[in-house]
N, C-alpha and C positions, 0 to 999 in steps of 0.2 A: 645687735647686728654684727655680722662678720666684718672684720676690719676692711676687707677688700670692697665691701659694698657701702660702707659708711663714709660720712664726712667727719673725719676725726679731728676734734679740737682738743689739744693738750693744754692744760692750764696748770700753772704752778700754785703751790699752796699759798704763797704770799700774794698772788693775783686773785685767788678765789676768796681768801679770808684776810681780815685785818690782823697782821702779825707784827705790828710795829713794836710793841712792848717785848714780844718774844725775840725779835731780831736784836733789840738793844741788849738783852741778856746774853744772847749768843756772842755779840761783838765785844761786850765788856767783860763777861765772866767765862766765856769759852763753851765748848760743845757739851761737856759733862753737866754743867749747871743748867744749860739750856734744856737738855733731855730730861733732867730731873724736874725742872719747872713744868715742862709739858706733861710729864707723867702725873705730877701732883695735881695738875689742873685738868685732867683728861675729861672730867665731867662738866667743866665750864665751857659753855658753847661759845665758839669764836664768832665775832661779828663779821658781817659781809665785807669783802674786799672789793677792789675796783672791777674785777671781772664777774662778780657774783650775779648782778642783774642781767648781764649778757647771757650767762649760762642758764639762768631761769627762763629767759626768752627763747633760747635754743630748745629747751625742754618743752615749752609751750608749742613750738612749731612741730616737734616730734609727736606730741599728743594729737595735734590736728592731722598730721600725716597718717598716724595709725588708725584714726577714724575712717579716713578716705581709702587708705591702702594697707589693710591689716597684714598682708603677707609680704609687703615690700620692705627691704632692709636698707634702702637708700634714705638714710636720715642721719642726724647728728649723733655722734658717739663722743661723750666727754671723757677724757682720760686725765686723772690727776698725775702730773709729771713733776716730781719734786726730788731735790737732793736731800730731803729730810731723812732721818734715821727711822727704821721700822718701828722703834719704840714710841715714836710720836704718832704712829698711825691710828691708835685708838681714839685720840682726841679728834683727829681729822674725820674719822668714820662717824664718831658721835655727832659732830657738827653737821656733816653731810646728811645724816639721817634725820637730825632735828629739823632741818629745812626742807626735807622731802625731796632732795636732789637725787637723780638717778646717775650715780657715778660708780660704775662697777669695776673699771680698770684703774689700778693704781700702779705707779712705777716709783718706788722709793729707793734712791741710789746711795743712801748713807754717806753723803758728803762728796761723792763723785759727780761730775757733770752729767746731767741726763741727756745731753744733746745726741749722743750716739744712739739712744733708744728711739728718738723721734722718727727716724727712717724705718726702724723695725715695726713701729706702730702705724706706719703709713699715714703720718700726720699731715693734715691739710692746713692747719693753723696752730701756731704755738704762741701762747700769751704768758708772759712772766714779768715779775717786778725787777728782775736782774738784767740790767742792760748788757752786761758782758755775755751772758748766755744767749740773749736775743741776737746779739751781733754774730756770735758763733753759729747760731741756727741760720741766720740770713746768708752767711758765707757758705753754709752747707746746702743752700738752695731751698730752704724751707720758709714758707710765709710765716713771719714772726713779728711781734711788736712788744714793746715795753709798756706796761700798764701804769697809768698815773691816776690817782684818786682825785675826784672833783673837789673843789674847795668849798662847795656848799651842797646840801642835799636837795635833790629835785625828785619829782615823781616820774617814774618811767612807765611806759605802756606795758601792761601785763597781757595784752592780747595781740600785740604786733611787734616782732623783732625789727628794730630800726638800726641800720648800719650805714654810717657815713664815711665816705672815702675822699681823700685828696686825690688829685689826678697824677701829676708828674712825680715820678719816683715812688709811686704807691701802686696805682693801677697800671700806669704806663712807665716806660723806662725814663731815665733822667737826661735823655739826649737833648731835649729842648731846654731843660733847666740848666744844662751846661752852657748853652749859648747865652742864656739870660745872665748867668752869674759871671761869665767871662767876657762877654761882648756887649752887654747892656740890653735895655728894653727895646729900643728901636730895631736892633739887629734881630732880636727874638721875634718881634712881630713880622718882620720881613721874611724870616726863615719859615715861620708857620704858614704864612700866606702862600709862599712858593711851594711848600710841601703839603698843602691842604688835602690833596688826594692820596698822599702816601701814608698808610697807617703807621702809627707809632709802634715801637717795639713794646713787648709786655714788661710790666714791672712786677715786683714781688707779690702783690696782693691780687693780681689779675685772676689767678686760679680760684681764690676764695670768692670773688665776685661771680665767677663762672658757676661755682658750686651753689651759691644762693639763687642764681638764675635758673639752674636746673630744677631746684625744688619749687621755685615760683611757678614754673611751667606745669608741674604736677597739680598745683591748685587751679591753674587756668584750665587745664584739661577737664576738671570737674566743675567748670562754670563758677569758680570761686575767685575770679580776678578782683572783684570789688571787695571781697572779704578775705583777701590773702594775708596771712599772718607774717609776711616778710615784706619790708619796704627798704629800698636802697636809694642812697643819695650821693651825688657827686658834688662836693663843696670845694671849688677851686678858685685860686687867686687870679686865674686867667680872666681876660675880658672876652665877652661873647663875640663882639663884632670883629675884633682883630685876630683872635687866636682860638675861638671856640669851635669853629667848624671842623678843624682837624680832629679834635677830641671826639666829637659826636660821630664823625665818619669812621674813626678808628673803632669805636664801640660797635657800630653797624657792621663793619667788615668782620668783626669777631663773632657776630650773631648774638651780641649781648644787649640787653635792655637795661637802662637805669631808670628808676621811677621818677626821680627829680634831679635836675641838673641846675646848680646854682653857680653862676659865674660872677665873681665879686669884684673883678677889676682892681685887685689890690686892697680892697676894704677888709677890715678885721672879720675873722670867721666866727668869733665868739658869740655875737648877738644872733646870728643866723642859726648856729648850733643850739643856742638856748631855746629857740623857737621849735626846732626839730625834736630836741630831746632824744638823741640817739642812745642806744645802749652802749655803743662804742664808736669812736671817731678815729680813723687812721690818718696820720700825717707824717711826713718825713722831716718837718722843720720844728725845732723846739719852741720857737716863739709863737707858732700857731697852737701848739700843745698847751703852752702856758696861758695863752689868751682864752682857750676853750675851758681850761680848768677853772679859771677865775670866775667864770659865769655858770659853773655847775655841770660842765660836760665831762664825762669820763673819756679820757683821750689815751691813745696808744701810739707811741712813737715807733716809726719804721726806720731803722738806721741804715738807709740805703741811698747811694748816689752822691753826687757832688755836694749837696747841701750839708753833708756831715762835716765838711771842712769848715763850714761857717757856723755850725751849731754851737751855741754857747749857752748852756743851761744857766739860769740865774737863780 
């Protein structure tokens, strides 16, 4: 598809593939040894990284869209966006072809930050294993997240893309989170009830949820609601009775549907996510990311909002 018609998802090589050993060589022995190692192993297929199954699920959605709308270009376009050197490209191409992925666009910046290219590629979502680059992209106004590998293997659906979102500072702005962090839970509940009918401002991932919703409606239009290959989840620490109505009314005001809304009232998210088995779970707080990882969920950290002052990766 032409970039202006596509939903462009840019993925770094370390998000798409497991490059832990290669990264160690780069850090310990330098770029020349790293490039030499990659060239010497260019026929050795790389193992899947944290974004791999998400990308596979995107491609399944594309296949279904092409069946229903053969001439429509509104579908996912995966771009490999990496600061790798071009000499490493052959190994990446060999691995992509081995797994049958459709990734035609590459951006290999040879050590320079790729962030400047994200806007040129009309990027809707950027996934990387490099938290500094993700922070740079978020500050540039691009929906972005840092990928973390799950601590144990689970089976993911190969017929339905499942995307789970936290609410505050992910889909929504961090305005309510600020009150919670700075003034406490009681003041937060009071504020949310007073402002129940005032929509929350948008957060960094609102646009991507919107993109998923647009594609879902294409399936609904063909009477495929029950067989839709996209399912979205809101997994929030909010409690339903005291602060849930504002969230649901905000989504309604935006014209957005979410398939499942889970209000956990502060309970851990990991066990719920283990039941959902999303291909990706977006959250702004590292302790939720770590809890999800432990139980086998591939989590993506969104470095946005006031919670970043409190984030302490362990």
